[in-house]
N, C-alpha and C positions, 0 to 999 in steps of 0.2 A: 821573411816576415811569417810569424806564426798565427795560428787561429786565435789565440788569446788576444794578441795585439789588434788583429783585424776586427774582432768583435767589439773591443773597447773603442776603436776608432769609429766604427759604424754607429754604435750606440751614442757616443758623444756627439757625433755629427747630427744624428737624428734629434737629439735633445736640443741642441743649439738651433737647428733649423726650425723645429716646431715652436720653440719659444719665440724666435724672431717673427714667425708668422702669426703667433697667437697673442703676443703681448701688445697692448694698444700703444705703448710708448715707442714701439719699434717702427722704423721707417718702412719695413717690409710687411707691416701688419696686414692680414687678410681677414681672419675671423678668429674669435676667441675659442672656437671649437678645436683649433689646432692644439690647444692645451690638453685635450683628451689624449692626443697622440703622445705627448710628453709623459703623461701619467701611465700610458700603456708601456712605454719603453722602460720607465722606472720600475713598474711592477714586474716586467719581464726580467730585468736585472736582479731584482730582489729574489724572485723565485729561483732563478738560475744559480744564485749564490748558495741557496740551500739544497737544491736538487741536482745541480750540475747538468741540467737539461737546457740546451740552447739550440733552437732550430737553425740559426745561422751557422753555428759551429758544425752541425751535422752536414750542412750543405758544403761548407768549406772543406771538410775532411773528404767528402766524396769527390771534390774537385782536385784533390791531391795537395792541399795546403798542409804543411807540416804542423804538428802539435808542438807546444812548448815542452821542453825537458822539465820534468818534475823531480825535485830533490826530496829524498827521504821517503818516497812512495809508500 
């Protein structure tokens, strides 16, 4: 598994978890403040799309997780 895939899996999991904790219609509802975490993850994904800076990816690289092969570099 590569850093790109792990980042996507973690981000998607965080969004789904925070939505389930923050949406009143959810059986796991805890507080609507969890929606701020959803917004944070979305903002981080947006900025990393432009800047290619992702703290999780840096940590994963230091742990030895391989990067995805890029075509056409």
